[in-house]
N, C-alpha and C positions, 0 to 999 in steps of 0.2 A: 254451485250447490245450492238449493233453495230449503227453505220449510216445506213440508209437505201439507198440503190442504185436508182438512177432517177426513173430508172423502178418500182421497189416494190412501190413508191410513188405514181406516178402515177395511178398506176392501180387500188386506195383507192379511186380517187375520191376527195381528204382533199385539192389537189392545184390542179383547172383546168386550163390546156393549160400552165403546168409547162414548158415541153421543150422549151416553146417560151420565157417566163420570166426567166429561167436560167440566172446568170451571172456567167461565167467560174473565179473562182479563181485563183486557180495554181493545181499542179499535184506532189504525192508523188509517188516515185518510177513508173512513168509512168502512174497512175491513176488518171483521172482529176477530181475537187471538186467541185460543184459548190453552189451558193446561190441563193436563192428563197426567195424574198419580198413578205412578204402576203399582199392580197388587201383586203378591204369591200366587202363581201359574201363569203368568203372563207371559206368552212367548217371547216378548218383547224384552223381558228381564233377561231370559237366556242368550238372545242375540247381544244383552248389553254385558253380561257375563265372560260369553267370548269375545268380545272384541274389547272388553275391562277398559270400557268408558261410557260417558255417561250421558248426553242427549242425542239426537236423534234428528237428523234431516234427509232428503232426497239425493239421492248422490251425482243425476243426471241420466242414469243408465235404467232408470225405474226400480232400482234397488232402495234401500234403507240402510243408512251405516252410523255409528254413533259418532260425538265430539264431546269433547269437553269443551269449557267453558272457555277454556282460551282461544279456542279456534274462532268466537266470535270476534276477534280484535282484527281479523282479516277476510272473516268471508265478506260476500258478494250477495246481493246487493247492502248497503251499508242499511236498511230500512230494517231489515227485516233481523239485521244481524243487535241490532238495537231491541229488536221486538224478544228476540231470544233470550238477551242475557238477563232481559227484564225481566222475563219469565222466570230463569234461572235464579233473580235477586228475590223473586214474592214465593218463590219455592222454598228457600234457604229460611227466610222469616218464618214462613209458614210451621216448615220444620221443625225448628228449634222454638214454637210456641205454640206447640200442643197444650199444654198444661201450664195453668194462672200460675205466674211468679208469686203471687200472694198468699192464694190459700192451695194451691194444687193439685184444682179441679179442671175439668176440660176447658176448652177450648171452644169455641164454636165462629164462624163467619157471621160478622155485622151484617144486618138487614138493610142497613142506611148508608153505612160508607166504608170504604175500603177497611176494616179492623178487625180484631179479634176480640172475642168479650167474653169473662168466665162465665160457667155456665150458672154457677153457683152465689160469687160474689159481685158479677159484675163489672169485677175491674177490664179495662178497655187496653188493647195492645194496638199498635200503628207500626206499618214498615219499619225495619230499622233503617233510619238515613243519616250516615253520620257526615258531618260538615268537612270539610280539608279545603286548604290553601294551596293555589300553585301558583308559583313566580319565575318572572321572567326578569332576572336581576341584569341590567344593563349599566355599561360604563363607555359612553358615547357610542362608538363605532363595534363596541364588545357585546357580546352576551355571554354572562355565566351558563354552562352548563353542566351537568356530571353521569357519573353512572352507577345505578344500583350494586349492592354487593350482597352475593347468593341470591339473586332474585331470576326466574325466564328471562325478563325483559333484559336484553344488552345492550339496547339503542341508548341514546344521548337522551338525558332526560334534565326536567327541568327542578329547581327545589320546590318538595311540596312536603306537606303534614297535616296534621289533622286538629280541631280547633280545640283547646284544651276548656274548660268549665269557668267565665266569666271571663273569657278574653273575648274582644272585638277580633271580627279579620284582619284588622291593621296590625296590630299588636299581635295577630300569628306570625303575620307576615313576617314582622321583626323577628320573634323569638326562635322560629324555623330556621331564618338564613343564617341567625347568628350562632345555632347550637349546629346545621350541617357544614357551614364552610367559614364560620368566623368572621362576618361580614355584616356592616352597619347598609340600613338603607334610607332612603330620604324620597318623596315626592311618589308617595305609594298611591296608585293608580286603578282601579276596578277595570276589569278588561271584558269579561261575561264570564258565565257559571255554567255549569253540563251534568247533569246526571252519569254517573260512573257506576255503572250495577256491579262489576268485576270485584269492585271494595264494599259495597254496599255505600257507598259517597255522593255527596255533592261536593260536586269541585268549581270552587271561586277562583276565577283565576284576574292575577295582576299582574303589570308593570310596575318596578321599582328602580330606581336608581341606586348608584354604588355610592357611600355616603365615604369619603375618608380612602385609609389604606385598602389596596387590593391585593393584600397576601393570603392567598386561601388557608387556611385552619381547618382540616379535614376529620369531619366525623366518621372513624374507619369504621364502626362496626355498622354504619348505616349505608354509606358510598365507597366506591373502588376509586374515586377520579373524579375528579373535578376543573372545569378550567375556564379561563378568558378566551373566547373565539370571535373573528371578525366576521362579519356577515358574510364574507365569500368562501370562510371557512364552515360555515352551517352546514350540514348537509342535506341535499332534500327531502321534503318528507311530504308524497301525494295523500297521505293516508288523512281523512277527515272526520275519523271516528275518535281523537285524542284532541279535546281543548290546547293540551299541552305542545301538539305538534302545528297547531293552527299559530301559535303564539310564537314559534320560533319562527315559521315561515312569514309570519306579519312583519317581524323583527327583521330577516333576512332580505324581503322585498321589501322594503322600507315602506311597509302599510302602515304603519305606526310609530 
């Protein structure tokens, strides 16, 4: 499945006046991507209501189907999945900032940057981006992995959490690991970062080593389980959409 080209979608009549309503978002390899807000009376809205889903794409048969944001975790090609979920993030932000948080007046797009500006007091709002750390905690040949409690994602995950006001990333690493599994860490090393539009997040990846006792004390309202796994026990993960998956595979195959 792929995202539809504007010309393909316009031919269907699902979104009347598509060209005039399209908002430019960004370009990938010089290919422009646009967002179109649905409006009352659009045939596309009727299709969405019938399928009870949120976003659309071509399904390979020449027809269009709606998919929720979670689909973009597995969609191929991955660069289009990235484009789609980034568009969803921008849409959520715009929908939640129609009015100024200072004076209540309408906001409008800035003409000079990606921002929304109050039409009365000039207050400027930028896209919502929440910094968070994701941590691969190691102990020799073992990696700490966990499973979330009450979330749709059921696979193994690394410890992760949002940065608090006044914290450095390294302090967040220590706090999150202690809160979720009751462990101390040392030798915290930056790996890489990744935009994660599913939760309006910028993920900052770190590796850290266990410091002392390896007994896990689980934060049960966040996690359903956590444990230590040797390299050969870590399941293969071919997905490259998540920096967490990349970090697990880097440790498993001794690339780090």
